[in-house]
C-alpha positions as CSV (number, residue, x, y, z in Angstrom):
1,M,44.6,-96.4,25.4
2,P,43.5,-98.3,22.2
3,R,46.2,-99.5,19.9
4,M,46.4,-98.3,16.4
5,P,45.7,-101.1,13.8
6,P,48.9,-102.5,12.3
7,E,47.9,-101.7,8.7
8,I,47.4,-98.0,9.6
9,V,50.9,-98.0,11.2
10,D,52.4,-99.5,8.1
11,E,50.6,-96.9,5.9
12,I,52.0,-94.1,8.1
13,I,55.6,-95.5,7.9
14,D,55.4,-96.2,4.2
15,H,54.2,-92.7,3.5
16,N,57.5,-91.4,4.9
17,H,59.7,-93.8,2.9
18,D,61.9,-90.9,1.6
19,D,62.3,-89.2,5.0
20,P,65.1,-90.8,6.9
21,T,64.7,-88.6,10.0
22,T,61.1,-89.5,10.4
23,L,61.8,-93.2,9.8
24,R,64.4,-93.1,12.5
25,A,61.9,-91.6,14.9
26,C,59.3,-94.2,13.9
27,A,61.9,-97.0,14.7
28,L,62.3,-95.5,18.2
29,T,58.6,-95.1,18.8
30,A,57.8,-98.8,19.5
31,R,59.4,-102.2,19.1
32,S,56.5,-103.2,16.8
33,W,57.3,-100.3,14.5
34,Q,60.9,-101.2,14.0
35,P,60.6,-103.9,11.2
36,R,58.6,-101.6,8.9
37,S,60.7,-98.6,9.7
38,Y,64.0,-100.5,9.0
39,R,62.6,-101.9,5.8
40,N,61.9,-98.4,4.4
41,L,65.1,-96.9,5.9
42,F,67.5,-99.5,4.4
43,S,65.7,-100.7,1.3
44,T,67.7,-98.2,-0.8
45,I,71.3,-97.3,0.0
46,T,73.0,-94.4,-1.8
47,I,76.8,-94.2,-1.8
48,T,78.5,-91.1,-2.9
49,S,82.1,-91.5,-1.7
50,S,84.7,-93.9,-0.6
51,A,84.0,-93.0,3.1
52,L,80.3,-93.8,2.7
53,L,81.2,-97.1,1.0
54,S,83.4,-98.1,3.9
55,R,80.6,-97.1,6.4
56,F,78.2,-99.3,4.6
57,I,80.5,-102.3,4.6
58,H,81.1,-101.8,8.3
59,L,77.4,-101.6,8.9
60,L,76.9,-105.0,7.2
61,K,79.6,-106.5,9.4
62,E,78.2,-105.0,12.7
63,S,74.5,-105.5,11.9
64,P,74.2,-108.5,9.5
65,H,70.4,-108.4,9.7
66,I,70.4,-105.1,7.7
67,A,71.7,-107.0,4.6
68,S,68.4,-108.7,4.1
69,L,66.6,-105.3,3.9
70,V,68.6,-103.8,1.1
71,E,66.8,-104.0,-2.2
72,E,68.6,-101.2,-4.2
73,L,72.2,-99.9,-4.3
74,S,72.8,-96.5,-5.8
75,F,76.4,-95.3,-6.6
76,D,76.6,-91.6,-7.4
77,A,80.1,-90.3,-8.3
78,H,79.0,-86.7,-9.0
79,A,81.7,-85.3,-6.7
80,N,84.4,-87.1,-8.7
81,Y,82.8,-85.9,-11.9
82,M,83.0,-82.3,-10.7
83,D,86.5,-82.6,-9.3
84,A,88.9,-84.6,-11.4
85,T,91.5,-84.5,-8.6
86,L,89.5,-86.8,-6.4
87,R,90.6,-90.5,-6.6
88,P,88.0,-92.8,-8.2
89,W,86.4,-95.2,-5.7
90,I,83.9,-97.1,-7.7
91,H,86.2,-100.1,-8.2
92,K,86.0,-100.6,-4.4
93,I,82.5,-101.9,-4.7
94,A,84.3,-105.2,-5.3
95,T,84.8,-105.3,-1.5
96,I,81.0,-105.3,-0.7
97,P,80.0,-108.8,0.7
98,M,77.4,-109.4,-2.0
99,G,76.6,-112.9,-0.7
100,E,74.9,-111.3,2.3
101,L,72.6,-109.0,0.2
102,T,70.1,-111.7,-0.7
103,R,67.2,-109.4,-1.6
104,I,69.0,-106.8,-3.8
105,R,67.2,-106.3,-7.1
106,T,68.4,-103.0,-8.5
107,L,71.8,-101.2,-9.1
108,R,72.1,-97.6,-10.1
109,F,75.2,-95.8,-11.3
110,A,75.3,-92.0,-11.8
111,K,78.2,-89.9,-13.2
112,V,80.6,-92.9,-13.0
113,Q,83.6,-92.4,-15.4
114,W,84.4,-96.0,-16.2
115,N,87.1,-94.8,-18.7
116,C,89.1,-93.5,-15.7
117,I,89.3,-96.9,-14.1
118,E,91.5,-99.7,-15.3
119,K,89.6,-102.9,-16.2
120,N,89.3,-104.7,-12.9
121,E,88.7,-108.5,-13.0
122,A,87.8,-108.4,-9.3
123,L,85.0,-105.9,-10.1
124,L,83.6,-108.2,-12.9
125,S,83.9,-111.2,-10.6
126,T,81.9,-109.2,-8.0
127,L,79.2,-108.4,-10.6
128,R,78.9,-112.1,-11.4
129,S,78.0,-112.7,-7.8
130,Y,75.1,-110.3,-8.1
131,S,72.8,-113.3,-8.7
132,T,69.6,-111.5,-7.6
133,V,70.1,-108.2,-9.5
134,Q,67.5,-107.8,-12.2
135,E,67.7,-104.1,-13.0
136,V,70.6,-101.8,-13.7
137,Y,70.4,-98.1,-14.5
138,F,73.2,-95.9,-15.9
139,R,72.9,-92.1,-15.8
140,G,75.6,-89.7,-17.0
141,C,78.2,-92.6,-17.2
142,S,81.0,-93.0,-19.7
143,F,82.7,-96.2,-20.8
144,P,86.0,-96.6,-22.8
145,T,84.3,-98.8,-25.4
146,F,81.0,-100.4,-26.0
147,I,82.6,-103.7,-25.3
148,D,83.4,-102.6,-21.8
149,F,79.7,-101.8,-21.4
150,E,78.8,-105.3,-22.8
151,E,81.1,-107.0,-20.4
152,F,79.7,-105.1,-17.5
153,V,76.1,-106.0,-18.3
154,V,76.7,-109.6,-19.3
155,A,78.5,-110.2,-16.0
156,M,75.1,-110.0,-14.1
157,P,73.5,-113.4,-14.6
158,A,69.9,-112.5,-13.6
159,L,69.6,-109.2,-15.4
160,T,66.3,-108.6,-17.1
161,R,66.2,-104.8,-17.5
162,F,68.6,-101.9,-18.1
163,S,68.2,-98.2,-18.6
164,V,70.7,-95.7,-20.0
165,D,70.6,-91.9,-19.9
166,L,73.3,-89.6,-21.1
167,I,75.8,-92.4,-21.8
168,T,79.0,-91.7,-23.6
169,W,82.0,-93.5,-25.0
170,S,85.7,-92.6,-25.6
171,F,86.4,-90.4,-28.6
172,V,87.9,-93.3,-30.6
173,D,85.0,-95.7,-30.0
174,R,82.3,-93.1,-30.7
175,F,82.6,-93.6,-34.4
176,H,82.7,-97.4,-34.5
177,I,79.1,-98.6,-34.3
178,D,80.0,-102.2,-35.1
179,R,82.8,-102.5,-32.4
180,M,81.2,-105.1,-30.2
181,M,81.9,-108.5,-28.7
182,A,82.5,-111.2,-31.2
183,D,79.9,-113.5,-29.7
184,P,76.6,-111.7,-29.1
185,P,75.4,-112.2,-25.5
186,K,72.3,-114.0,-24.7
187,L,70.3,-111.9,-22.2
188,Q,66.8,-112.7,-21.0
189,L,65.7,-109.1,-21.1
190,S,62.1,-108.1,-20.3
191,G,62.6,-104.3,-20.7
192,V,65.0,-101.7,-22.0
193,E,64.9,-97.9,-21.6
194,F,66.8,-95.3,-23.5
195,I,66.4,-91.8,-22.2
196,R,68.3,-88.7,-23.4
197,F,71.3,-89.0,-25.7
198,A,71.4,-92.7,-25.1
199,D,72.9,-93.6,-28.5
200,P,69.9,-95.7,-29.6
201,V,71.5,-96.5,-33.0
202,K,74.4,-98.4,-31.3
203,F,72.1,-100.1,-28.8
204,C,69.5,-101.2,-31.3
205,S,72.3,-102.6,-33.5
206,W,73.6,-104.5,-30.5
207,L,70.2,-105.8,-29.5
208,L,69.5,-106.9,-33.1
209,R,72.8,-109.0,-33.1
210,M,71.6,-111.2,-30.2
211,P,68.6,-113.5,-30.2
212,I,65.8,-111.3,-29.1
213,P,64.1,-113.1,-26.2
214,P,60.3,-113.5,-26.2
215,T,60.4,-111.9,-22.7
216,L,61.4,-108.5,-24.1
217,Q,57.9,-106.8,-24.0
218,T,58.7,-103.3,-22.6
219,V,60.7,-100.7,-24.6
220,A,61.1,-97.0,-24.0
221,F,62.8,-94.4,-26.3
222,H,62.4,-91.0,-24.7
223,W,64.2,-89.0,-27.4
224,V,64.4,-90.3,-30.9
225,M,66.2,-87.9,-33.1
226,A,65.9,-87.9,-36.9
227,E,69.1,-89.8,-37.4
228,D,67.9,-92.5,-35.0
229,A,64.5,-93.2,-36.6
230,Q,65.5,-95.8,-39.1
231,M,67.4,-98.1,-36.7
232,V,64.7,-97.7,-34.0
233,G,62.0,-98.6,-36.5
234,K,64.0,-101.7,-37.6
235,F,64.3,-102.8,-33.9
236,L,60.6,-102.3,-33.1
237,A,59.6,-104.1,-36.3
238,E,61.8,-107.0,-35.3
239,L,60.0,-107.2,-31.9
240,G,56.8,-107.8,-33.8
241,P,53.8,-109.1,-31.7
242,G,56.0,-109.6,-28.7
243,L,56.0,-105.9,-27.9
244,R,53.4,-105.1,-25.2
245,S,54.4,-101.7,-23.9
246,L,56.1,-98.9,-25.8
247,R,57.1,-95.4,-24.7
248,I,58.5,-93.2,-27.5
249,G,59.2,-89.5,-28.0
250,C,60.6,-87.7,-31.0
251,R,62.8,-84.6,-31.1
252,L,62.6,-83.3,-34.6
253,D,63.2,-79.6,-34.1
254,K,66.5,-79.9,-36.1
255,H,64.9,-81.8,-38.9
256,P,61.2,-80.7,-38.9
257,E,60.6,-82.3,-42.3
258,M,60.8,-85.7,-40.5
259,A,57.6,-85.0,-38.7
260,Y,55.8,-85.7,-42.0
261,C,57.6,-88.8,-43.0
262,L,58.5,-90.5,-39.7
263,N,56.1,-93.3,-40.4
264,R,58.3,-94.4,-43.3
265,H,60.9,-95.4,-40.7
266,I,58.8,-96.3,-37.6
267,D,55.9,-98.6,-38.4
268,L,54.0,-100.1,-35.4
269,S,51.6,-102.1,-37.5
270,R,53.5,-105.3,-36.9
271,N,53.3,-104.8,-33.1
272,E,49.8,-106.4,-33.0
273,E,49.8,-107.3,-29.3
274,L,50.7,-103.7,-28.1
275,R,48.6,-103.0,-25.1
276,S,50.2,-99.8,-23.7
277,L,51.5,-96.8,-25.7
278,H,53.2,-93.7,-24.2
279,L,53.9,-90.8,-26.5
280,V,56.3,-88.1,-25.3
281,I,55.2,-84.9,-27.1
282,A,57.7,-82.2,-26.2
283,D,57.2,-80.0,-29.3
284,L,53.6,-78.8,-29.8
285,Q,54.3,-76.5,-32.7
286,D,52.0,-77.3,-35.6
287,Y,54.8,-78.3,-38.0
288,L,56.3,-80.8,-35.5
289,M,53.1,-82.6,-34.6
290,P,52.1,-84.7,-37.6
291,W,54.1,-87.7,-36.4
292,V,51.7,-88.2,-33.5
293,P,48.4,-88.9,-35.4
294,A,50.5,-90.9,-37.9
295,I,51.8,-93.2,-35.2
296,L,48.3,-93.6,-33.7
297,A,46.8,-94.4,-37.2
298,Q,49.3,-97.3,-37.5
299,I,47.8,-99.2,-34.6
300,K,44.1,-98.7,-35.3
301,H,43.8,-102.5,-35.6
302,V,45.6,-103.1,-32.2
303,P,43.4,-103.7,-29.1
304,L,45.1,-100.9,-27.2
305,R,44.2,-100.6,-23.5
306,W,46.2,-97.8,-22.1
307,L,47.4,-94.6,-23.8
308,T,49.6,-91.9,-22.2
309,L,50.3,-88.5,-23.8
310,E,53.2,-86.7,-22.0
311,V,52.7,-83.1,-23.0
312,W,54.5,-79.8,-22.2
313,L,51.4,-77.5,-22.3
314,D,51.9,-73.8,-21.5
315,N,48.8,-72.5,-23.2
316,G,45.5,-74.1,-24.1
317,L,45.7,-72.7,-27.6
318,Q,48.5,-75.1,-28.3
319,L,45.8,-77.8,-28.6
320,V,44.1,-76.0,-31.5
321,S,45.4,-77.5,-34.7
322,D,44.4,-79.9,-37.4
323,D,46.7,-82.6,-35.9
324,W,44.8,-82.5,-32.6
325,V,41.5,-82.7,-34.6
326,E,42.8,-85.9,-36.2
327,I,44.0,-87.3,-32.8
328,V,40.5,-86.6,-31.4
329,A,38.9,-88.4,-34.3
330,L,41.1,-91.4,-33.8
331,L,40.4,-91.6,-30.1
332,D,36.7,-91.2,-30.5
333,N,36.3,-93.9,-33.2
334,E,39.1,-96.4,-32.5
335,W,39.7,-98.6,-29.4
336,V,36.2,-97.7,-28.1
337,A,35.8,-101.3,-26.8
338,T,39.3,-101.8,-25.5
339,L,40.7,-98.5,-24.3
340,E,40.5,-98.4,-20.5
341,E,42.4,-95.2,-19.7
342,V,43.9,-92.2,-21.4
343,I,46.4,-90.4,-19.1
344,I,47.7,-86.9,-19.8
345,M,51.1,-86.3,-18.1
346,H,51.1,-82.6,-17.8
347,R,54.7,-81.2,-17.7
348,G,54.1,-77.7,-18.8
349,N,53.7,-74.4,-16.9
350,L,50.0,-74.1,-17.3
351,P,48.3,-74.3,-13.9
352,I,46.4,-77.6,-13.4
353,R,43.0,-75.9,-13.2
354,Y,43.4,-74.5,-16.7
355,T,45.1,-77.7,-17.9
356,N,42.0,-79.7,-16.8
357,A,39.7,-77.3,-18.6
358,S,41.8,-77.4,-21.8
359,W,41.8,-81.2,-22.0
360,T,38.1,-81.3,-21.2
361,W,37.4,-79.0,-24.1
362,R,39.8,-81.0,-26.4
363,F,38.6,-84.5,-25.6
364,P,34.9,-84.3,-24.7
365,G,34.3,-87.8,-26.0
366,L,36.9,-89.3,-23.6
367,V,35.4,-87.3,-20.7
368,K,32.0,-88.6,-21.4
369,R,33.3,-92.2,-21.5
370,G,35.1,-91.6,-18.2
371,V,38.5,-92.7,-19.4
372,L,40.5,-89.4,-19.4
373,R,42.8,-88.6,-16.5
374,V,45.4,-85.8,-15.9
375,R,48.5,-86.4,-13.9
376,D,50.2,-83.2,-12.8
377,C,54.0,-83.6,-13.3
378,S,54.6,-79.9,-13.9
379,P,57.4,-77.8,-12.3
380,L,54.7,-76.0,-10.3
381,L,53.8,-79.2,-8.5
382,A,57.1,-79.2,-6.6
383,E,56.1,-75.8,-5.1
384,K,52.8,-77.0,-3.8
385,L,52.6,-77.8,-0.1
386,K,49.3,-79.6,-0.4
387,P,46.9,-80.7,-3.2
388,S,44.6,-78.1,-4.6
389,P,40.8,-78.6,-4.7
390,Q,41.0,-79.5,-8.4
391,H,43.8,-82.0,-7.7
392,D,42.9,-83.9,-4.7
393,D,44.2,-87.3,-5.7
394,P,47.4,-88.0,-3.7
395,R,48.8,-89.9,-6.7
396,G,48.7,-86.7,-8.8
397,I,45.8,-87.8,-11.0
398,S,42.7,-85.8,-11.7
399,P,39.6,-87.4,-13.2
400,L,38.1,-85.0,-15.7
401,G,34.4,-84.3,-15.6
402,S,31.6,-82.0,-16.4
403,Q,32.4,-79.8,-13.4
404,L,35.3,-78.2,-15.3
405,K,34.4,-75.4,-17.7
406,P,35.6,-76.0,-21.3
407,L,38.2,-73.7,-22.7
408,C,36.6,-71.0,-24.9
409,V,38.4,-70.7,-28.3
410,D,37.4,-68.1,-30.9
């Protein structure tokens, strides 16, 4: 019986990276399959309770070779968040033998209520031993004060990227934007990400206090509210030519007038080396769209190579407006020599077949140049068992071409 080529075996195992049952079965299939199976099985460890934490520590003691496979640790305290009677366990991560985890790169914390835990020097000391951790993510976490967050982040010596989502502070510290460490930290950051309700004003103020490293080239603001715009704009202007990749979305439904004057606060004209721009367009109403062509017009002189439009499209008629006409004109006349790809991240409820047709009609020039792609990230995608004929790319990207009929608009 002929043996399967090793690269095909690796591809099969990697394809099941998020299926522990299948990975265990692969590990038992043949001795040669074990290294790749173990690598996928133990690359990410998720801990949701004190019991699981103890099991993980026991596993490291009984099987030391597993430690070299762990690349990411995820701590999820959702159960404690839902039931306040459960005893906090997150401080026990100080007992993890971090010296053995030589390949760990990422830490994730979800629903951790740091304000329920007394400041623990042993925990901070453990963080200082995380000498290989480069990325840390906080989702739904709360801290007593911003200084506590600073101490946590600064404790990790190799940190280059952090991401915050739904982060909160104690009631008292919430109204003190300037309550920070006396000596600004010196972090060699390469990327920062602020998702929903991430308090961008406080974080931008903090980042502007420290020497901004030339390595900080990737920035993401998923939700910029009207009250955040001025400080966000100041921060982006300070980055200047160093900024290479920007993701930004504006939620202006509470202050719709800001859609017409956002460019007074956020001006990307100083970011002359910007190569990738990702615009999150959650509101397609005509009166909330003017900020999009205004932002694009600011960087006409920039040699942009990649543009992503993340759009919640439910009806093709949402693409019929003067703002979209202006966007089309910009994309047809600017960056012709430099733009390599325009990606539409489709998050709406419109089926992908009609979505493709809508964008084909809206951007015929980009279709002709062969640079337009649609990535299906819609809620309907989760219900699909297999790709449809119009969406046969396993990555979820559809090249748009003449085979799609344009949307007819009266």
